[in-house]
C-alpha positions, 0 to 999 in steps of 0.5 A: 478623835474629831475626825472618828467622830465625823466618819461616824456620823457620816455612816449613820447619815448614810444608813439612815439614807438607805433605810429610807431609800429600802422603805420608799423602793417597798412602797413603790413596789407595793403601789406598782403591785396594787396598780397591777391586780386592780387594772387586770 
């Protein structure tokens, strides 16, 4: 029972990290696009 809870919390932690990574990468893409348009 405890192992199942541990696995579940690990999976949810991974999901949160993945979401944070996706948000960060989309922000980075936005910044790069903004810089590209302001330079040209």
